[in-house]
C-alpha positions in Angstrom: -24.6 -6.3 -40.3 -22.8 -3.0 -39.5 -22.1 -4.3 -36.0 -20.8 -7.6 -37.4 -18.6 -5.7 -39.8 -17.1 -3.6 -37.0 -16.5 -6.8 -35.0 -14.7 -8.4 -37.9 -12.6 -5.3 -38.6 -11.5 -4.8 -35.0 -11.3 -8.4 -33.6 -7.4 -8.4 -33.8 -7.1 -4.9 -32.4 -5.6 -4.5 -28.9 -8.3 -2.2 -27.5 -6.2 -1.4 -24.4 -3.3 0.0 -26.5 -4.0 3.7 -26.4 -1.9 4.6 -29.5 -4.1 2.3 -31.6 -7.3 3.3 -29.8 -6.7 7.0 -30.5 -6.0 6.3 -34.2 -9.6 5.2 -34.7 -12.6 7.4 -35.5 -14.9 8.5 -32.7 -17.5 6.0 -33.9 -15.0 3.1 -33.8 -13.6 4.2 -30.4 -17.2 4.2 -29.1 -17.7 0.7 -30.4 -14.4 -0.6 -29.0 -15.1 0.7 -25.6 -18.7 -0.7 -25.6 -17.3 -4.0 -26.7 -14.6 -4.0 -24.0 -17.1 -3.1 -21.3 -19.1 -6.2 -22.3 -16.4 -8.2 -20.5 -17.7 -6.8 -17.2 -21.5 -7.5 -17.1 -21.8 -6.2 -13.5 -20.4 -2.9 -14.5 -23.4 -1.0 -16.0 -22.3 2.5 -16.9 -24.8 5.2 -17.6 -24.5 7.2 -20.8 -22.9 10.1 -19.0 -20.4 7.7 -17.3 -19.6 6.0 -20.6 -19.0 9.4 -22.2 -16.8 10.4 -19.3 -14.6 7.3 -19.6 -14.3 7.8 -23.4 -13.2 11.4 -22.8 -10.6 10.2 -20.3 -9.2 7.8 -22.8 -9.0 10.4 -25.5 -7.4 13.2 -23.4 -5.9 12.3 -20.1 -2.3 11.0 -19.6 -1.7 9.2 -16.2 -5.1 8.7 -14.6 -7.1 6.7 -12.1 -10.8 6.8 -11.5 -13.2 4.8 -9.4 -16.2 3.7 -11.6 -18.9 1.7 -9.8 -19.5 -1.7 -8.3 -15.8 -1.9 -7.1 -14.4 -1.3 -10.6 -11.5 1.1 -11.3 -10.2 2.7 -14.5 -6.4 2.8 -14.6 -4.6 4.6 -17.4 -1.0 5.3 -18.1 0.8 6.7 -21.2 0.5 3.5 -23.2 -2.5 1.4 -22.0 -5.7 1.5 -20.0 -7.4 -1.2 -18.0 -10.7 -1.6 -16.1 -10.6 -4.1 -13.2 -12.0 -4.7 -9.8 -10.5 -2.6 -7.1 -8.0 -4.4 -5.1 -8.3 -3.5 -1.4 -5.2 -1.8 -0.1 -3.1 -4.7 1.2 -1.3 -4.6 4.5 1.9 -4.9 2.4 1.4 -1.4 1.0 1.2 0.0 4.5 4.2 -1.8 5.8 7.5 -0.3 6.7 10.8 -2.2 7.2 13.9 -1.1 9.1 17.3 -2.3 8.2 19.7 -1.8 11.2 22.3 -4.5 10.6 24.2 -6.0 7.7 22.5 -8.7 5.7 20.0 -9.5 2.9 16.4 -8.5 3.2 13.2 -8.6 1.1 10.6 -5.9 1.0 7.9 -5.4 -1.6 9.2 -6.3 -5.0 12.9 -5.9 -4.2 15.8 -7.6 -2.5 18.1 -5.3 -0.4 21.6 -6.1 0.8 23.2 -3.9 3.4 27.0 -3.7 3.4 27.2 -7.0 1.4 27.7 -7.2 -2.3 24.6 -8.5 -4.2 25.1 -10.2 -7.5 22.9 -8.7 -10.3 22.0 -5.6 -8.3 20.0 -3.0 -10.3 20.9 -0.1 -8.1 23.5 0.8 -5.5 22.9 3.6 -2.9 25.5 5.1 -0.6 24.2 5.2 2.9 25.5 6.0 6.4 26.8 2.9 8.0 25.7 3.4 11.6 22.2 4.7 11.0 19.0 2.6 10.4 17.5 2.6 7.0 13.7 2.8 6.6 12.0 1.1 3.6 8.5 2.2 3.0 5.9 3.3 0.4 5.2 6.8 -0.7 3.4 9.3 1.5 1.9 12.8 0.8 4.5 15.5 1.1 7.5 13.3 0.1 10.3 15.3 -1.5 13.4 14.3 -3.4 16.5 16.2 -4.4 17.9 15.4 -7.8 20.6 17.3 -9.7 20.4 20.2 -7.2 16.6 20.5 -7.6 14.3 19.7 -4.6 10.9 18.6 -5.9 7.8 16.9 -4.7 7.8 13.1 -5.4 4.5 13.5 -7.2 6.1 16.1 -9.6 9.1 13.7 -10.2 6.6 11.0 -11.2 4.8 13.3 -13.6 7.9 14.7 -15.1 9.3 11.3 -15.8 6.0 9.8 -17.0 6.1 7.0 -14.4 3.0 4.8 -14.7 0.5 4.8 -11.9 1.0 1.1 -11.1 4.7 1.7 -10.6 4.1 4.8 -8.5 2.0 2.8 -6.2 4.6 0.1 -5.7 7.7 2.4 -5.5 9.8 1.7 -2.5 11.2 4.7 -0.7 14.7 4.4 0.9 15.0 6.8 3.8 17.6 7.5 6.4 17.4 10.1 9.2 14.0 11.2 7.7 15.6 12.1 4.4 14.9 10.2 1.1 18.1 8.6 -0.3 16.4 7.1 -3.3 13.6 5.3 -5.0 14.2 1.6 -5.6 15.1 0.9 -9.2 14.2 4.5 -10.2 16.3 7.3 -8.7 19.3 8.1 -6.5 19.0 11.4 -4.6 21.8 13.9 -4.3 21.9 13.1 -0.5 23.1 9.6 -1.3 25.6 10.8 -3.9 27.0 13.3 -1.4 28.1 10.5 0.9 30.9 9.4 -1.5 33.6 11.1 0.6 32.1 10.1 4.0 34.3 7.7 5.8 31.3 6.2 7.6 29.5 5.3 4.4 28.5 1.9 3.1 26.5 0.5 0.2 22.9 -0.6 0.0 22.4 -3.0 -3.0 19.0 -3.2 -4.6 17.8 -5.9 -6.9 14.3 -6.3 -8.4 12.7 -9.7 -7.8 12.4 -12.0 -10.8 
């Protein structure tokens, strides 16, 4: 009867919403997590693993953790999900070089080099006669913003960028220097080109 009462009381609660989850008592949190895990019958967590996941939900901010049987816990500042690990796709390893004017697609963005793009979300200043490299993040990436040079990982943390967006963020690079992050940030390096007679514009638009 107690189990049924909890079911009735929590049936309309979005268990993945961390602000709601954390408002509940420890007993209700325990119940909600057990109930959520019932959606994944092939994910059998031990008591210690269950307790670890519960602690992560109660305390951690941006977090990812491999569980078992190809399941992964992903958590950002608002929500958490448990899902099967998606193998790293070839797309995430790809790089794309822009070395002529035109419109190009890469990842979740459309890029237009030296041609105005209607509805652009971001415009970067770039050097006209030097190739532009589009890629995903790598260890050691650094970005200069407002006179401060910082690791890209620190930028993500400081700005509370969710893990899923971090993974898909496209880096715009020229001469091995980061000019910006698609739809996120424009580096000082790009801004410094405003008086360069050899500059042009790279328009960036998120796909629908």
